[in-house]
N, C-alpha and C positions, 0 to 999 in steps of 0.2 A: 690513072684509074686503071685497075686489072679489069679485063674483059670478062664479061659474064658468060658462064658455060652453060649449055643446055640443062645440064643436071641441076645447076642452081634454080632453073627455073620450075624445074619439076618439084624440088622440096619446097620452093616459095608457094606453089601452087597448093601443095598439101597443107602448109601453114595457114594458107589464106581461108581455106574451108575447114579448119580445124579437125583434120582427118585423124582417125586413131592411130596409135603408135604402130600397130602391124602394117598400116598402109605405107610406111617409110621404107619397107624392105621391097616394094614393087620396082622402082627404078633401078636398082642393083640387079634384081631378078632379070629383068627384060635385057640389060645390058649383057649379061653373062649369057643368055639364051642367043643374042645375037652376035657372040663372038667378039666382043669389044676387047682392045687391048689392055693389058694389065695396068698400065699408066690411067686410064679412063676409069677402070673399076676401081683403082684406088682413090681416084678423086671423088667417084660416086660414094666410097665408104665413108670418106672423110665428111663428105657433105651431108650424109646421113645423119652421123653423129652430132654434127653442128646443129641441123635442122632440130633433132631430137632434144638438144638442150635448150634451144631456144623455145621450142614446143613446151617443155617442162617449166620453163621460166614464165612463159605466158600464161600456163594454166595456173601456176601459183599465185601470180597477180591476179588473175581473174577470180581465184577461189579466195585470196584475202580481200579482194574488193568486195566479193559477195558476202564474206563473213563480216567485214565491217559495216556494210549496209545494213545486214541483219541485226548487228550489234546496235548500231544508231537507231534503228526502228524499235529493238526492243526496249532500250533505254526510252525512247521517246513513249512507248506504250505504259512502260512502269511508272514514268512521270504522272501518266494520267490517272494512275489508279489510288485511291484514297483507303479502300479496307485492307487491313493487314493480311487476311487470308486469301483475298484476291490477290496481292502482290507476291504471296509466297507461292500460290499456285501458278502464277504466270512465270515467275523466275524458272521454276523447274520445267515447265513445258517448254519455254523458250531453249533452256540448256539442253534438252533432249533433241530439239529441233536442230540447233546451230550445230551440234557434234554428230546428228545422225546415229544416236544410239538407241538400244532398245529401251533402256530403263534411265531415268534420272530421279533423283531424290535429294532431300535435303534434311540434315540434322540440326537442331538449334542446341546451344548451350545452356545447361541448368547450373547457373552458379552455386545455389543452395545445396544441391546434392553432388555438385562437382563431377558431372558426367555430362553426356550428351544425349539427346532423345530424337527419335525419327519424328519429324513434323509434317512433310508433304512428300508424296511419291507421285511418279508418272510412269506408266507402264508395269508397276508392279502387280504379281497375282497372289502373294503369299501374305496371309495375315499375320504370321509370326515375325516376318521381315519388316512389315508396317509398324509394329509395336516394339523394335529392338532397341536398347540402350547401349550406349559404348562408353565404357569409363575412360578416364583421360589417359592416353597411351595405348589403348586395347584396340586391335584391328587397325586397319588402314585410316578409317575415320577418326578414331580416338587419337592416332598419332598426329593427324592434321591438326586437329584442335589444340592438341598440346603444344605443338612446335610452331604453329602459325605458318606452315610450309605446304606446298602442294606435294601429293605423293600419288605414283601411278604404278600400276602393275599389269600385265598382260595375263597373269595367270594367278589370281590371289589364292586359290585354295592350295597351291604348291609353293607359294612365295614366303621363305623364312624370315624375311627381314621384319615382318609384322607378328605383334603378340597375339596368337590365337587364342581364343576361349570358346567353351563349349555353346554359350547361347549364341555368340555371334556367327561362329561357324555353321551352327544349325540353321540359323535364319538366312545367311547367304547361301548355303546349300539348298535350301528350301525353294529359294528364289531361282537358283541355277546360275548365278553371276560367276563370270569368270574374270573378265577383263575390267577394271575399275580404276576411275581416275577421280581424285578428291582434292578440291582446293578450298583455302579458309575463306569465310565471311569476314572481312576485317573492318574493323571502325577505328580510326586514329592511329592506324599503322600496327598495332599489337593486341588491340582488344579484339578476339575472337568471338564473334557472336554465333557462329554456326559453321557448316561446311557444306558445299555444294558438290554433287556427284553426278558424274556420267558413266554408265555401266553397260556392258553386252554380255550375253550368254554364250559367248564363244571368245576364244583367245584372239586378241588384237592389240596392237600397237599403236598407242595414241602418240601422234608426232608433236613435236616442241610447239609448231604452231597452235595445235588444237589445245594443248596444256595452257599456252600464253592466252588463247582465245577465252577459255573458260575463266581463267584468272582475271581477264579483263571484265567479263561479265559479272563474275562475282563481286568485283570491287564496286560496279555500279549497282548490284542488286543489293549489297549491304547498306549502301546509302539510301535506296528504296525502301528497304526494310526499316531502316531507323527513322526516315521519315513519316513512314505509315505509322510506326508506333507512337512518335510524337504527336500526330494527328489523332490518333485514337486516345492518347493520354489527354489531349486537349479537349477532345470532346467529352470524355468522361469529365475531366474538370469543369466544363462548362455546365454539364448536367448537374454535377454536385453543387457548383455555384448557384445555378438557379434554384435547386432544393435549398441550398443553405439560405438563400434569400428569402424564401418562403418562410422556412424555419425562423430566420432572425426577426421577419417582420411579426410573425404570430407570438414568437416569444417575447419580443420587445414590448407588445401590447401586453401580455401577461404581466412582465416585468414591470412594466409602468403602473398596472394595477396593484401588485403586489407591494412596489414601493411606496404608492401613495397609502396602502394598508398600513405599512409599518410606521411611515412618518406620522400617522395620526394616532399612534400609541397601539397598534394591534400586537397580537403575541402569536407564538407558532399555531395555535389552535385557530386563529384567524386565518393565517396562510393556507393551513390545510384545507379549511372551509371553502377559501377562494379557488384553489385548484382543484377541489372536487367538483365544483360547478363548471370550471373551464373543461375539464377531462372527462364529465360526465361519469363520475365514479366516486367511490368513498375514499378520502385520503385521511390517514391518522399518523400522528407523530409518535414514534417509538422511543422510549426514552434510551440511554446509553447502555444501561445494564442489561436491557431485554435485546437491545439491538446488537451487541456484541456476542451474544450467544447464536445468532442467525448467520450460517455460513455465506448466504446470499448476500448479506450485507457487506461483511469482508471481503468478498470477491468485488462488489461495487466500489467500496473503498480504495482496492488496489487498481482496478480497472479505471476509475473515475466515470462510471458510466452505469445508468440503472440496469438491474438484473431482475430476470424473471425468477420467482421462487413459487413453483406450482402456479396456481391460479391468481398469484399475487405479483406485482411489481414492486421492487425496494430500490431505493436510492440512498446511498450513505451521506450523512450530513456531518461533513468533517472540515477541519482547518489545521493546517501544517501537520498532517499526519494524525492528530487527535480526533477520534469519534466521539461527535456531540450528540448522536441518536441517528434517527433514519426517519425516513418517509416511506409509508406502505400504501399502495393503490391497489384497492379491492374493487371487484366487479369489473375489470377491463384487461381479460386475458391477453388482448393483442394491442399493441401500441405501434402507429407508425412512425416513421423519424420525427415529425413535428411535435407529436404529442410526447415521444421519450425525451426530446430537447426541452419541451416545457416542463416535464416532470423533474429532469435534472436541473434546470434553472430553478424551480421551486426550493430544490434542497439547496442550491447556492445562496438564495436568499434568506433561507431559514437559518443557515450557518452564520449569515452577517448578522441576523438578527440576534442570534444566541451569544454572538461575539460581542456585540453591542451591549447586550444586558449584562454579559459577564464583565465587561470593561467598567460599566457603571457600579455594578456590585462591588468590583475590586476597588474602585475609586472611593466608594462609601466605605468599605472596610479599612482602607488606609487612613481614612478620617476617624474612624472608631479606634483604630490601633494608634493613632497619635495621640487622641484624647486620653486613652488607656496608660499610654507611656508618661504623659506628662502628670498624671495622678500617681503614677509610681514612683517617678523621678523627683517629685517636689514635694515639701511638707507645707508648702503654703501657696493659696491661690486665691484668685479674685471669685467670689462664689457667683456673683452675676454674669460673669463671662464664662464660667463652667456651664451654668444652667443654659445660657445662650447656645453654647456648642452642643451640649445634649439634646436640647430640643429639636435640633436640626436632624438629628439622629433618631429621633423618637424616643428617646431615654430620658428618664425622670431621677436625676441624682439626688433628690430630695426623699426618696423612698429607701427604705432598708435595702441593702445590697449583701452579696456574700462574693469574696474573692477566692477563686480557684486556681490551683497551680496542676497542671496535667503534664505527665511525662509518658512518653510512648516507650515500652519495653521491648527487648530483644532486637535493638538497633544499633548496638555498640555505644561508643563515645556520642553523647548529645553534640559535642562539638566538630563531629564529623558528619559526612553525607547529609548536609543540611536539606539537599534537594532531593533525597531518596524518595520514593514514590510513597512509603508508608508515612513519611513526615508531610508529604504534600497532600496525602488524603487526611491526615490529622489537622492539618491547617484549614481545609476546604471546609471539614466538619465542623471545626469550631467557629470558622467565620460564619456558616450557616446558623449556628446555634446563637451567636451573637446578634444577628439579624432578626430571627424569629422570635428571640427572646427579649428583644429590646435592651441587650447589654452591649458590652464590649470585648475585643479580642486582641491579643498582641502575641507575637513570638519573643520569647525572653529565656535567656540562660539554657538553651537548648530544648525548651518544651513550649508550651503555650499557658498564657495567663488568661482566664475570663473574670470579668466582673458582671454578674447577673443580678437581676432583682430576686429578693427573698419574698416569696409568697407568704401571706398570714399562716397558710395551714402547711406550711413546710418548715424545715430545719436545714441548716447548713449540712448536717451528715446526710440527710436524704437526699440533697442537690447532688452532692459529691458522689453518690452511689449511682445516681440517674445519670449524671453526665460521664462518668467513668464507663458504664455500659454502653452509652450511646456512641462515645468517641471511639470505644474499643472495636465496636460492629463496624463502624465507618471505615477506621484506620486498617481493620484486618489483623490486629495485633493487640494485646492487652495494653490498656492505658490506665495508669495509677493517678488518681485524682486526690489532692488535700484541699480541704476547704477551711478559711479563716472562720473566726467568730463573726457574728453580723456586723457589718458597718451600717451603722443607723442613717447616715444622710451624708453620702460621700461629698457633696457639694458644701455642705456646712461645716463638716469636721475636716479641717485642713490637716494633711498628712495621715488620715484615718487609713487610706488605701495602701499608701506606702508602708504603713506600719503592719497592715495585715498580711502582706506578700509574705515577709519571713516565715510567719506562722503556718500559711498554707504550704510552704515549701518544707518546713519541719514535718508536717503531716506526711506528705509524700514520703520524705526520707525514712519516716518512722513506719510506714505501710511497708516500705520495700525491706527495711531490716528485719520486720518481723514475717517475713514471708507471705506478705499479702499483696504482692504486685498485681496490678491489673483491677484493683479494688478502690472503692472511694470512702473517705472518712474525714471527720473533723476532729478537733481535739477532744470533744466531749466524749467521743468512742474509745478512747485510751485510758478511761479511767484516771488514777493519780498520775500516770505518765503524762496524761494531756496537760496537766499543771506545768509540767518542765516545757511543753511545746508552745505555751502562750507567754506573751510578755506581761501579761496582767497578774499571773499567778493569782487567780480567783480562787481562794481556799473555800469561801463560802458556797460557790457554785459547785465546788466538787464535793462538799459536804451534802449538799441538797441533792445531788445527782444519785449519792450512794446511800444515804439514810433518809431521804425526804419521805418516803411513805411510813417509816417507823416512827420519825419526829412528829409527822401530822397526826398520828394515831394516838402516840401519848398526850399531845396536845388536846385533842379531842376527848379521850376516855379518861385522862389523869392517870394513866399508868404509868410504868416506868421499864417498858422493853428495853430503852437504851442502856440502862442499867444492868439488866439482865444480861444483855449482850457483852457488855465489859467484863462483867464477873465470869462469864462462860470462856471468854477467851483467856482472861487472866488466869483461869484454872486450868488451863490446857485444853480447853474445850471438853471438859467433863462436867456433866450435869451434876454427878454426885457430890463432887468438891465445891461446885458452884452453890448448891443449896445452902451449905454451911457458910459460905461468903454472904448469901443473901438472907440466911436464916429463914427459909422457907422449906416446904416438902419438895422432895424431888420430883413428884409428879407435877408441882408448880411450875418448876423450872422446863420441864417438858412442855407442858402446855404453852407457857410463853415462847418457847424456842419454835413451836409449830405455828403460832401466830406469825413470828417473825418471817417464817418461811413462805407463809401465805401473802405477806406484804412485800418481801424483796425478791421471792422466787426460791424454787428448790434448790438451786445450785449456789445460795449465797454462802455455803459453807466450802465451795470448792476452794483449792489452794490459790487460784488467781483472785477470785473475789473475795475469799477471806483476808487476804493482804490488804485490799483496797478498803474493806470494811474496817478493819482494825485501825488503818491509818485515819479514815474518816473519824471513827470514835475519838480517837485521841486530839485530832483537830477540833473536834466539838467541843471536848472537855476544855482544851486551851481556850478556845474562844469564850466558853462560859466563865472560867477564871479570869480571863483578862476584863471581861464585862462586870465581874464583881469587883 
């Protein structure tokens, strides 16, 4: 083992008392003053260098030990924090303390905006700096956030490696920062949730160990931030759960009450009354047509929540995107979450009630349609069975009825677009008519067929006009309706309904050919053409409809106006020639024709009516000849 030299002891003594670096020059200086030989001086110089290396190593180890101790203490402190703001402040304060910088700060990532924003600062004095935002790739921090790698500069204002922007440089300049170190706050290795910085207002070189230290601290800080976030979200979730439990309990009580109301046969007005009592306000049901005109109802339907409309709250009553109406709450300008959920639950119950009623109505309508289909498709029935089926629908098939054929205009080929909105509205309106008038409705041949009772004070023609107007209004487009002759008793007359259907359809076709689409009519409205539309070819009825008042007048008064009309038409509608045929004065002919005009109307000589009148006169003469 080499012998220890006196100079070694001197340097060991300096190391033991942690002397400053300049003290290691003293042994060599004393030896030079004492005139020590060159060999000894060289040994002292070598010993000094070795001692300084040992001193630097020891100092580095002591510093790393202190930093590690501080890091462990910091992590322990962070683990004890639960509030997110407290965690963020503690991270920045410890970062500044660990690296001994003048300023430390943190930016967090805003994923929605795609940039980072200043969240916490320590040692900052500039308001602009405390509010700065950095886009991805901008400045030192934006580059750290974009690349997930640490970056350091000893003089940021002059460092050309970074993309400088006016707002960032102005904020950094106002704060006076020169040296900046930034490290990413990473979760899962690549998810950058923010950047942690340490900075000085003077030029400074951050050592590799300091960069590594701040990086290690940032890794623990990221976990602490995530933990605090999760705890905060958990607390919020627990609070929401407690509120939801209260809401659900109250809403459940209300739901039970509403369900009981519905089960015992209540309707939407009963539901509105019950909710009015619960919410201490006035609740009304708004029909779909009125509800669709209110923007707040449309917003409610889209969002699925009640919406405030000035001093009124509204919630849409809908199902599968279809607006069934709305509930409006008056006198309750402010709703707490529990009451709002109750109000929304009432809308849900109302929609279920309406759908149930609709399903029942659709089922009833299917039964009505099946019964009418059977009457249309068969020429023989069991009257007793028909009466039983009709009675369940509150229909009386022993009373006179009229069969109507309805066709929607302006919707192309009837075989196409069977489910178009117009045809759906037409079917809904026809079904409603069938129920309210105790009749039946069925879809057939691209149109609608209705079998409705014929009141004693009405006629097929009048009913056809009424139904055309009503269906056209509901469908939002013209609807042409043709009516059959009266069916005296559908249950007793086998095949009568089936026989009436072609007549009703021919009336529809005649209206459309005559340019009268969108109107309603029966065969009697077409004059002599009407005889061609009916299967019965009822000549007598046609003659009565055309000449009835004149025939009755002749029968009562013993006159012969019919003969005057015959002569008048036979002579080319010339009174002067007719007088010779009748052997009377021309004034007599004129007086008789005036009487005819009073009985038949002033337009009886118009081209259209004149043709019908002449045909009726001829048929009347033929009937008389056959009778003789």
